[in-house]
Backbone bond lengths (Angstrom), bond angles and torsions (degrees), N, CA, C in turn:
res aa  C-N    CA-C-N  psi(-1)  N-CA   C-N-CA  omega(-1)  CA-C   N-CA-C  phi
1 M - - - 1.455 - - 1.528 111.28 -
2 A 1.303 117.33 -46.40 1.476 121.91 176.91 1.505 112.19 -61.67
3 R 1.339 115.69 -37.67 1.477 119.99 178.93 1.514 110.57 -65.47
4 A 1.311 118.86 -37.78 1.460 123.05 179.93 1.513 110.71 -66.95
5 L 1.342 116.99 -39.45 1.468 120.18 178.15 1.519 110.84 -66.06
6 L 1.330 119.66 -37.05 1.454 123.11 179.18 1.528 111.15 -65.89
7 L 1.320 117.43 -43.56 1.457 120.45 176.99 1.511 113.34 -63.17
8 L 1.310 115.89 -36.95 1.476 120.64 177.93 1.544 111.11 -67.24
9 R 1.308 116.57 -37.04 1.479 119.88 179.46 1.522 110.64 -69.46
10 V 1.327 117.75 -38.87 1.465 121.10 -179.88 1.523 109.67 -67.33
11 A 1.303 118.04 -38.64 1.451 121.43 -179.49 1.520 111.53 -66.83
12 R 1.381 113.64 -34.41 1.492 118.25 -176.98 1.520 110.81 -74.96
13 Y 1.335 117.32 -36.72 1.486 123.35 -178.71 1.515 109.32 -119.56
14 P 1.321 118.08 87.06 1.492 119.19 -178.40 1.515 110.49 -67.78
15 P 1.321 116.21 156.49 1.489 119.82 -179.86 1.512 112.06 -68.62
16 L 1.319 117.54 153.71 1.458 124.43 178.22 1.516 110.73 -65.06
17 P 1.371 118.98 145.70 1.452 120.15 179.17 1.530 109.87 -66.07
18 T 1.300 112.93 151.97 1.477 119.16 -173.70 1.535 110.96 -112.02
19 S 1.377 117.27 19.27 1.482 119.08 178.39 1.512 110.21 -66.54
20 P 1.359 118.57 133.09 1.476 121.62 -178.36 1.521 111.52 -60.35
21 A 1.340 118.86 -34.46 1.473 120.02 -178.23 1.497 110.44 -68.12
22 L 1.305 117.07 -36.67 1.453 120.67 -178.74 1.507 112.31 -77.60
23 L 1.333 115.96 -21.18 1.461 118.40 -179.16 1.521 111.74 -81.87
24 Q 1.371 118.51 -10.25 1.451 119.97 179.78 1.523 109.88 -71.35
25 P 1.324 117.47 143.37 1.482 119.96 179.59 1.517 111.28 -68.06
26 R 1.333 119.54 140.36 1.441 124.27 179.24 1.527 109.11 -85.99
27 L 1.345 114.16 128.98 1.476 119.44 -176.32 1.525 109.07 -95.68
28 L 1.309 115.77 128.74 1.475 121.64 175.38 1.537 109.92 -73.65
29 P 1.329 119.39 145.18 1.477 120.36 177.58 1.515 110.45 -62.34
30 Q 1.350 115.02 138.12 1.459 120.58 -178.96 1.545 109.44 -77.24
31 P 1.286 117.75 134.33 1.481 119.82 177.85 1.523 110.24 -67.41
32 L 1.355 116.06 144.87 1.451 121.06 176.19 1.500 110.55 -68.51
33 P 1.302 118.57 142.66 1.441 119.93 179.84 1.528 110.92 -64.29
34 L 1.304 117.31 137.87 1.447 123.62 179.23 1.510 110.02 -79.10
35 L 1.360 116.75 141.15 1.445 121.91 178.73 1.519 108.15 -84.03
36 R 1.286 115.41 72.96 1.460 120.99 -179.35 1.503 111.56 -91.99
37 R 1.276 114.50 175.84 1.472 121.30 -179.60 1.501 111.24 -59.49
38 H 1.326 116.82 -37.80 1.446 121.74 -176.67 1.533 111.82 -105.64
39 A 1.332 117.12 27.76 1.447 119.94 178.46 1.512 110.26 -69.50
40 P 1.334 116.92 163.00 1.463 120.04 177.69 1.512 111.39 -57.41
41 S 1.330 117.01 160.46 1.458 122.32 -173.62 1.503 112.05 -59.66
42 Q 1.365 118.14 -37.52 1.447 119.83 -175.52 1.531 110.48 -66.71
43 Y 1.331 118.74 -26.82 1.451 121.67 176.25 1.508 112.88 -89.07
44 Q 1.318 117.22 -25.15 1.455 118.93 174.98 1.513 111.76 -61.96
45 S 1.357 117.54 -38.62 1.467 119.97 178.57 1.519 110.61 -65.47
46 Q 1.332 118.10 -38.26 1.454 120.91 176.25 1.521 111.31 -62.87
47 L 1.341 116.20 -39.55 1.438 120.45 -179.40 1.524 111.55 -64.75
48 R 1.345 113.79 -42.31 1.459 116.96 178.78 1.523 110.82 -64.42
49 F 1.327 118.33 -38.45 1.457 121.14 179.80 1.528 111.36 -65.22
50 L 1.346 116.81 -44.93 1.440 120.06 -179.91 1.518 113.20 -64.86
51 S 1.334 115.26 -38.41 1.453 117.59 179.36 1.516 113.33 -70.02
52 S 1.348 116.72 -19.62 1.456 119.73 179.51 1.532 113.66 -80.06
53 L 1.318 117.39 -13.41 1.456 121.30 -179.15 1.498 109.45 -83.01
54 S 1.351 115.98 112.18 1.465 121.96 179.66 1.497 107.97 -137.81
55 P 1.324 117.14 161.33 1.465 119.12 179.54 1.501 113.64 -56.75
56 S 1.341 117.77 -31.53 1.465 119.67 -178.32 1.507 113.54 -70.32
57 S 1.338 116.57 -14.93 1.469 119.85 -178.79 1.509 113.47 -86.23
58 V 1.346 116.95 -3.45 1.451 120.29 -177.83 1.529 107.92 -85.88
59 S 1.340 116.04 125.02 1.456 120.31 -177.04 1.523 109.48 -91.33
60 T 1.350 115.85 155.75 1.434 122.54 176.71 1.501 109.35 -124.39
61 S 1.308 115.49 177.18 1.484 120.32 -179.91 1.514 111.99 -101.83
62 S 1.339 118.02 26.18 1.445 121.12 -177.04 1.512 112.75 -75.93
63 D 1.342 119.28 -7.37 1.469 121.28 -179.33 1.500 112.63 -93.73
64 A 1.297 118.62 19.58 1.460 119.93 179.05 1.532 109.89 -68.95
65 P 1.324 118.29 149.00 1.456 120.42 -179.23 1.519 111.43 -59.66
66 R 1.347 115.30 142.36 1.451 120.72 176.58 1.519 110.34 -86.33
67 D 1.340 114.08 169.20 1.452 119.06 176.09 1.520 109.36 -61.84
68 G 1.328 116.91 134.56 1.434 120.78 178.91 1.513 112.36 85.74
69 G 1.320 118.36 -2.31 1.449 120.51 -179.90 1.513 110.75 -89.90
70 S 1.348 114.86 -144.82 1.450 118.63 -176.09 1.536 112.13 -91.14
71 G 1.367 117.43 13.73 1.435 120.81 -179.31 1.528 112.84 -86.18
72 R 1.296 115.26 -157.04 1.461 120.62 -173.49 1.528 111.67 -66.44
73 D 1.368 115.88 -38.88 1.448 118.92 -177.06 1.520 110.93 -63.10
74 G 1.342 116.96 -40.29 1.454 120.43 179.04 1.516 111.95 -63.92
75 E 1.336 116.15 -37.36 1.447 120.31 178.69 1.512 112.18 -66.47
76 E 1.373 115.47 -38.28 1.454 118.00 179.17 1.507 111.14 -68.16
77 D 1.364 117.07 -38.90 1.469 119.56 176.94 1.506 110.62 -62.01
78 G 1.338 117.86 -39.19 1.465 120.22 179.29 1.502 111.15 -64.74
79 A 1.330 117.47 -38.73 1.451 119.35 179.89 1.523 112.11 -66.03
80 K 1.328 116.52 -32.98 1.452 120.34 -178.33 1.520 110.69 -69.12
81 S 1.341 118.75 -28.01 1.468 120.26 -176.08 1.506 111.41 -109.36
82 G 1.342 117.12 33.49 1.460 120.38 170.61 1.499 112.76 78.13
83 G 1.324 120.61 35.11 1.438 122.23 175.63 1.509 114.56 93.40
84 H 1.335 119.01 -0.80 1.448 121.56 176.08 1.511 109.50 -149.01
85 V 1.314 115.26 159.85 1.478 121.57 -178.78 1.528 108.26 -100.80
86 D 1.286 118.62 128.74 1.466 122.98 178.78 1.520 108.22 -87.87
87 Y 1.357 115.62 80.91 1.453 120.51 -178.15 1.531 111.78 -64.13
88 L 1.312 117.57 -36.20 1.475 120.18 -177.97 1.521 111.33 -73.25
89 G 1.326 118.13 -17.73 1.438 120.12 176.75 1.521 113.84 -84.01
90 M 1.336 116.28 -4.76 1.452 121.49 178.29 1.529 110.40 -77.96
91 S 1.318 115.53 154.30 1.449 121.02 172.47 1.527 109.52 -73.03
92 D 1.339 116.24 166.55 1.454 119.68 178.74 1.541 111.28 -59.09
93 E 1.308 116.68 -39.96 1.467 120.13 -179.32 1.540 111.11 -66.38
94 E 1.331 117.55 -40.27 1.475 120.68 178.84 1.521 110.41 -66.73
95 L 1.319 116.33 -40.76 1.476 119.73 -179.81 1.541 111.26 -68.17
96 M 1.329 116.32 -36.48 1.465 120.24 179.21 1.519 111.56 -67.01
97 E 1.335 117.02 -29.93 1.472 120.59 178.89 1.520 110.78 -65.83
98 Q 1.325 117.38 -20.71 1.472 121.52 -179.28 1.538 111.51 -94.50
99 C 1.331 116.42 6.53 1.470 120.15 -173.31 1.520 110.86 -115.91
100 D 1.298 114.51 150.34 1.477 122.27 164.41 1.527 106.39 -96.09
101 M 1.302 118.16 128.09 1.454 122.04 -177.65 1.534 108.70 -112.08
102 G 1.322 115.13 129.04 1.443 122.04 175.27 1.517 111.12 -124.21
103 T 1.321 116.38 147.35 1.460 121.78 177.04 1.515 110.07 -117.99
104 F 1.308 117.67 150.73 1.454 122.67 -179.97 1.513 108.86 -156.49
105 K 1.313 114.62 169.36 1.453 120.69 179.32 1.532 109.31 -89.46
106 A 1.321 114.67 124.04 1.470 119.05 -178.72 1.514 110.06 -74.00
107 S 1.312 115.92 145.44 1.461 120.84 179.10 1.519 108.49 -110.02
108 G 1.316 115.29 163.13 1.453 120.78 177.41 1.511 111.45 99.59
109 P 1.339 118.19 -172.88 1.467 121.37 -175.80 1.520 110.19 -67.31
110 G 1.358 113.64 160.17 1.444 118.78 178.52 1.513 114.02 148.68
111 G 1.299 117.57 11.25 1.445 120.36 177.82 1.494 113.50 102.23
112 Q 1.317 115.87 163.35 1.480 121.16 -174.09 1.521 112.29 -71.94
113 H 1.336 117.62 -21.15 1.455 119.91 -178.14 1.509 113.97 -93.12
114 R 1.309 117.76 -2.96 1.477 119.54 -172.20 1.515 112.98 -66.44
115 N 1.319 119.00 -39.35 1.458 123.05 -172.94 1.520 113.49 -94.54
116 K 1.321 118.81 4.42 1.474 119.77 -176.25 1.522 111.95 -80.99
117 R 1.315 117.56 -23.26 1.474 121.36 179.45 1.524 109.74 -130.21
118 E 1.312 114.48 153.76 1.452 120.44 179.75 1.528 108.87 -81.27
119 S 1.324 115.47 75.01 1.456 120.45 -177.91 1.503 113.61 -91.60
120 A 1.324 118.76 -19.00 1.468 121.62 178.60 1.535 109.53 -70.18
121 V 1.337 116.74 146.07 1.468 121.91 -174.50 1.520 109.65 -125.95
122 R 1.309 116.28 136.60 1.471 122.09 173.62 1.521 108.08 -126.78
123 L 1.305 115.44 126.98 1.490 123.05 178.65 1.506 110.06 -111.76
124 K 1.322 116.28 132.23 1.461 122.32 172.48 1.513 108.62 -116.63
125 H 1.334 115.72 116.82 1.468 121.08 178.42 1.541 108.04 -79.57
126 L 1.297 116.47 110.73 1.466 121.08 -170.99 1.531 113.27 -64.63
127 P 1.314 121.57 -40.94 1.478 118.65 -178.81 1.498 113.40 -65.04
128 T 1.324 118.91 -33.36 1.487 122.34 -175.98 1.521 113.26 -106.11
129 G 1.343 118.17 -21.21 1.451 121.59 -175.51 1.523 114.31 79.66
130 I 1.324 118.13 7.65 1.463 122.38 -178.43 1.515 108.80 -76.88
131 I 1.341 116.14 138.41 1.463 122.39 -178.64 1.512 109.57 -118.65
132 A 1.317 116.61 134.28 1.476 123.63 175.78 1.515 108.30 -134.13
133 Q 1.334 117.72 146.25 1.430 120.45 179.92 1.519 110.88 -145.28
134 A 1.323 115.80 160.98 1.454 123.24 178.12 1.529 107.47 -140.98
135 V 1.315 115.77 133.28 1.485 121.43 -176.10 1.511 113.65 -130.96
136 E 1.319 118.41 -4.70 1.456 120.67 -164.01 1.521 114.10 -79.90
137 D 1.331 119.15 -17.82 1.467 121.60 -174.20 1.525 110.35 -108.96
138 R 1.323 116.50 153.82 1.474 120.23 175.98 1.509 111.76 -78.40
139 S 1.347 117.03 -17.44 1.447 121.74 -178.96 1.535 109.21 -89.99
140 Q 1.341 114.95 123.34 1.455 118.83 176.93 1.514 111.81 -64.94
141 H 1.339 117.08 -31.90 1.459 120.05 179.80 1.527 111.39 -66.41
142 K 1.339 116.67 -42.04 1.459 119.48 177.93 1.517 112.65 -68.34
143 N 1.350 116.64 -37.15 1.450 119.59 176.97 1.532 110.71 -65.97
144 R 1.302 116.27 -34.95 1.481 118.62 178.56 1.541 109.67 -64.80
145 A 1.321 117.57 -43.01 1.465 120.43 178.44 1.529 110.89 -63.38
146 S 1.324 117.40 -40.18 1.461 121.28 -179.29 1.534 109.84 -67.26
147 A 1.343 116.80 -42.25 1.466 120.08 179.36 1.540 111.09 -64.47
148 L 1.313 116.92 -36.47 1.468 119.93 179.77 1.524 110.19 -68.65
149 S 1.355 116.85 -38.68 1.467 118.46 177.75 1.525 110.94 -65.87
150 R 1.327 117.22 -38.66 1.451 119.54 178.45 1.527 111.17 -69.92
151 L 1.321 117.32 -31.46 1.430 120.33 175.29 1.527 111.68 -62.30
152 R 1.329 117.16 -41.79 1.446 120.69 177.63 1.531 110.91 -61.39
153 T 1.307 116.20 -41.12 1.460 119.83 179.06 1.527 111.11 -64.28
154 L 1.312 115.94 -42.45 1.480 120.14 -178.92 1.528 110.67 -66.89
155 I 1.318 117.07 -38.39 1.473 120.14 177.30 1.531 109.46 -62.27
156 A 1.358 117.06 -43.33 1.446 120.96 178.50 1.517 111.43 -60.68
157 L 1.317 117.34 -36.35 1.465 120.35 -176.67 1.528 112.44 -80.29
158 K 1.313 119.23 -29.38 1.443 120.91 -167.97 1.555 114.44 -111.64
159 V 1.325 116.98 -21.08 1.485 118.13 -175.43 1.521 108.19 -99.45
160 R 1.313 117.16 116.57 1.460 121.91 179.78 1.526 110.32 -101.10
161 R 1.327 114.79 143.01 1.449 121.52 -179.74 1.549 109.06 -118.88
162 P 1.318 117.75 142.28 1.493 121.11 -175.98 1.523 111.04 -68.72
163 I 1.354 113.76 146.15 1.477 121.18 179.52 1.543 107.53 -130.74
164 N 1.316 114.60 136.93 1.464 121.05 172.70 1.535 107.58 -99.45
165 L 1.326 116.36 105.71 1.445 120.92 -174.20 1.515 113.42 -68.47
166 E 1.319 118.33 -20.03 1.469 121.32 -177.21 1.527 112.55 -65.02
167 D 1.330 116.60 -38.07 1.465 120.15 179.36 1.535 111.04 -124.74
168 Y 1.339 115.50 36.87 1.455 119.75 -174.87 1.522 111.27 -78.59
169 T 1.335 115.17 134.91 1.462 123.11 171.79 1.525 107.55 -128.68
170 P 1.311 119.58 125.38 1.462 120.46 -178.42 1.522 111.16 -57.62
171 P 1.329 118.51 130.10 1.469 120.17 179.25 1.535 111.29 -70.81
172 V 1.302 116.63 163.89 1.447 122.45 -176.48 1.505 112.00 -58.16
173 E 1.339 116.73 -40.73 1.464 119.92 -177.49 1.528 111.80 -63.72
174 L 1.339 117.69 -28.76 1.447 120.95 175.83 1.529 110.00 -78.27
175 L 1.312 117.50 -41.75 1.448 120.03 179.14 1.543 111.93 -60.18
176 Q 1.316 116.61 -31.36 1.451 121.12 -176.45 1.532 112.15 -68.75
177 I 1.328 118.65 -25.09 1.466 119.98 -178.81 1.538 111.58 -96.77
178 L 1.331 117.75 -4.99 1.466 120.52 178.99 1.523 111.00 -78.03
179 P 1.323 117.29 148.25 1.469 120.86 175.91 1.526 110.36 -65.34
180 P 1.340 116.43 154.62 1.470 120.07 -176.70 1.543 113.73 -59.48
181 K 1.316 117.67 -23.02 1.480 119.98 -178.58 1.516 113.21 -70.61
182 S 1.310 119.61 -7.10 1.438 122.18 178.64 1.521 109.73 -64.37
183 T 1.341 116.20 132.06 1.465 121.45 -178.97 1.519 113.77 -76.47
184 V 1.326 118.07 -15.65 1.454 121.64 178.35 1.519 112.78 -97.39
185 R 1.318 116.44 -0.51 1.448 121.12 -178.02 1.534 109.00 -93.33
186 G 1.303 116.70 114.47 1.470 119.93 -178.15 1.508 112.99 -74.51
187 K 1.313 115.93 165.67 1.454 120.98 -179.69 1.516 113.01 -71.69
188 D 1.329 115.42 -21.37 1.473 117.97 -178.08 1.526 113.40 -83.81
189 I 1.335 116.98 2.85 1.483 120.47 -178.00 1.526 110.75 -74.22
190 G 1.346 116.20 -30.43 1.457 119.54 -178.55 1.495 111.80 95.74
191 P 1.351 117.73 -174.17 1.463 120.41 -179.61 1.530 112.46 -67.23
192 Q 1.322 115.10 156.38 1.446 121.19 179.82 1.519 111.58 -65.54
193 I 1.338 116.22 135.78 1.481 122.83 178.56 1.528 108.36 -90.91
194 G 1.322 116.53 130.59 1.450 121.21 -178.66 1.541 112.03 -99.94
195 P 1.337 117.23 176.71 1.465 122.24 -177.21 1.510 114.32 -60.40
196 N 1.341 119.56 -25.17 1.438 121.67 -178.44 1.526 113.20 -81.85
197 N 1.309 117.67 -4.51 1.459 122.55 177.38 1.528 110.20 -87.76
198 S 1.328 115.50 140.42 1.477 119.16 -178.39 1.534 112.27 -66.66
199 K 1.357 117.24 -18.79 1.468 120.27 178.09 1.513 112.79 -86.72
200 F 1.335 117.44 4.53 1.450 120.42 179.58 1.532 111.69 -71.97
201 S 1.344 116.71 -32.35 1.464 121.03 -175.79 1.530 112.38 -61.13
202 P 1.345 120.99 -46.45 1.485 117.88 177.63 1.506 113.72 -61.83
203 G 1.364 116.80 -37.18 1.454 118.44 177.06 1.492 112.39 -69.24
204 M 1.342 117.64 -35.14 1.450 120.47 177.20 1.549 110.68 -65.91
205 Q 1.323 116.68 -38.94 1.464 119.58 176.92 1.521 110.74 -63.48
206 A 1.327 117.55 -42.86 1.457 120.06 179.99 1.514 112.19 -65.48
207 L 1.338 117.38 -35.01 1.455 120.34 177.44 1.513 111.56 -67.99
208 L 1.310 117.51 -41.48 1.467 121.17 178.27 1.508 110.20 -67.79
209 D 1.323 119.01 -34.55 1.461 121.58 175.24 1.524 110.30 -59.71
210 L 1.331 115.39 -43.09 1.469 119.70 179.41 1.514 111.62 -67.40
211 L 1.321 117.63 -42.37 1.469 120.30 176.40 1.514 112.02 -60.50
212 F 1.301 116.42 -38.53 1.460 120.08 178.74 1.551 110.28 -66.22
213 A 1.319 115.83 -37.72 1.477 119.58 -178.67 1.519 111.63 -68.21
214 V 1.361 117.35 -31.20 1.496 120.69 -178.56 1.529 109.44 -98.68
215 E 1.333 117.43 23.95 1.471 121.79 174.91 1.532 112.61 58.81
216 G 1.325 116.48 33.47 1.466 121.15 174.44 1.514 115.02 82.39
217 S 1.319 118.66 5.54 1.470 121.31 -176.74 1.523 109.94 -81.27
218 V 1.337 116.13 113.48 1.460 120.51 179.40 1.523 110.61 -69.12
219 S 1.328 117.55 -35.74 1.471 119.59 179.44 1.510 111.53 -64.99
220 D 1.327 118.54 -41.05 1.467 120.58 178.47 1.526 110.58 -65.97
221 A 1.330 117.44 -41.45 1.448 120.58 179.11 1.519 110.15 -66.62
222 A 1.347 118.53 -37.35 1.447 121.98 179.08 1.526 111.57 -62.54
223 K 1.312 118.24 -39.38 1.454 121.50 178.57 1.532 110.55 -61.84
224 I 1.318 116.34 -42.20 1.454 120.52 -179.01 1.527 110.72 -65.76
225 L 1.322 117.36 -34.73 1.454 122.89 -176.39 1.517 113.02 -92.00
226 G 1.330 117.50 2.75 1.453 119.72 177.40 1.519 113.91 69.30
227 L 1.311 116.45 34.49 1.465 122.57 -178.79 1.516 109.57 -126.77
228 S 1.332 114.99 161.38 1.457 119.82 169.36 1.534 108.29 -76.88
229 T 1.330 114.52 158.71 1.477 118.80 178.23 1.536 110.09 -60.10
230 G 1.306 117.55 -40.40 1.469 120.41 179.14 1.505 112.64 -63.25
231 A 1.332 117.53 -41.15 1.470 120.98 -179.72 1.535 111.74 -64.88
232 L 1.307 116.36 -40.93 1.488 119.16 178.25 1.509 109.97 -70.82
233 S 1.333 118.09 -35.57 1.486 120.09 177.23 1.515 110.39 -62.52
234 R 1.323 116.98 -41.70 1.482 120.20 179.25 1.520 111.33 -64.91
235 L 1.325 116.43 -35.56 1.461 118.40 177.07 1.519 110.38 -64.95
236 I 1.308 117.15 -43.49 1.474 121.10 -179.49 1.516 110.90 -63.99
237 L 1.329 115.95 -40.08 1.479 120.48 -178.09 1.532 113.13 -76.71
238 S 1.342 117.89 -8.77 1.469 120.54 -178.02 1.523 112.11 -71.49
239 D 1.329 118.28 -17.37 1.446 121.43 -179.71 1.529 108.84 -129.06
240 D 1.316 117.39 128.05 1.461 121.43 -176.14 1.520 112.30 -61.48
241 S 1.336 117.64 -44.25 1.465 118.88 -177.56 1.527 110.50 -68.17
242 L 1.348 117.97 -36.66 1.441 120.48 177.85 1.539 110.59 -67.49
243 R 1.302 116.50 -41.47 1.466 121.14 177.57 1.532 110.45 -59.80
244 T 1.329 116.45 -46.21 1.483 120.87 -178.26 1.528 109.86 -63.12
245 A 1.323 118.25 -44.88 1.460 120.72 -179.03 1.510 110.96 -65.27
246 A 1.346 117.72 -41.32 1.447 121.18 -179.85 1.531 111.30 -65.87
247 N 1.332 117.12 -39.95 1.473 120.10 178.15 1.505 112.17 -68.55
248 E 1.313 117.93 -35.19 1.460 120.06 177.37 1.525 110.00 -66.49
249 L 1.328 115.60 -38.70 1.467 120.09 177.32 1.548 110.43 -64.39
250 R 1.324 115.31 -46.05 1.458 119.13 179.77 1.531 111.80 -64.00
251 A 1.321 116.26 -38.02 1.482 119.12 178.65 1.516 111.69 -63.37
252 S 1.362 116.29 -35.96 1.472 118.99 178.75 1.527 111.75 -68.10
253 K 1.349 116.98 -18.10 1.468 121.34 177.08 1.513 112.30 -100.76
254 G 1.348 115.80 5.76 1.476 119.38 178.89 1.499 113.58 80.15
255 L 1.335 119.33 20.45 1.467 122.77 -178.97 1.524 109.90 -101.45
256 K 1.329 115.33 158.02 1.457 121.30 179.60 1.519 110.18 -76.29
257 P 1.336 117.46 151.16 1.477 120.21 -178.95 1.515 110.79 -74.66
258 L 1.335 114.32 154.83 1.468 121.58 175.21 1.522 108.43 -78.80
259 R 1.344 117.08 140.45 1.458 121.85 179.16 1.511 110.76 -129.44
């Protein structure tokens, strides 16, 4: 009877398998180390890198050069006009296309209505980086026109164009601002244009280009223009902005200022 019970128990609970592979202990997967404050150094660097990734760190391509700027289009325009761009020869609309325009509220005296609207205008010429602004009028349209006129003057004063003195002929815009006594000024040029004329800026730019080419020498420039040194000096001194630009150019060449 006891033997029968033993056989029944063995049949009900068979012995465990004795395969060596199955007898090996099963290893649980190791948890990944947490990126905590006191984690090992190799994980601290990962934590710093991950925390540095934010939406503000993603760059875009919105900084590409605009038309008329320093990109390919600007280079092509320069090639078409002999190595330089004639900004002053552009119409107001063409010049405005090369500008960033901003408006703001002018400060200071000017009446109780002056600061209520953003009537002041600031223009930034993208190819050259020159900035001009106008704040004196309540009309944004009038301030825009004034800022554009000042931009033309600043371009004339600051943008120099190369000149080949070997075959140089004074351009018409320069001849128009010369006094009638100039021997290179033809009779068909018309009356002399003064600083208050809007066409004075192109002539002023051409005169400064010539001064730059002759290393600031007024006497050398006067010979080319068929004038005496005194006559050309008086022309330069007739406009404050022209005088300042010419004296800055002469100072860069180690020459004394005109007075």
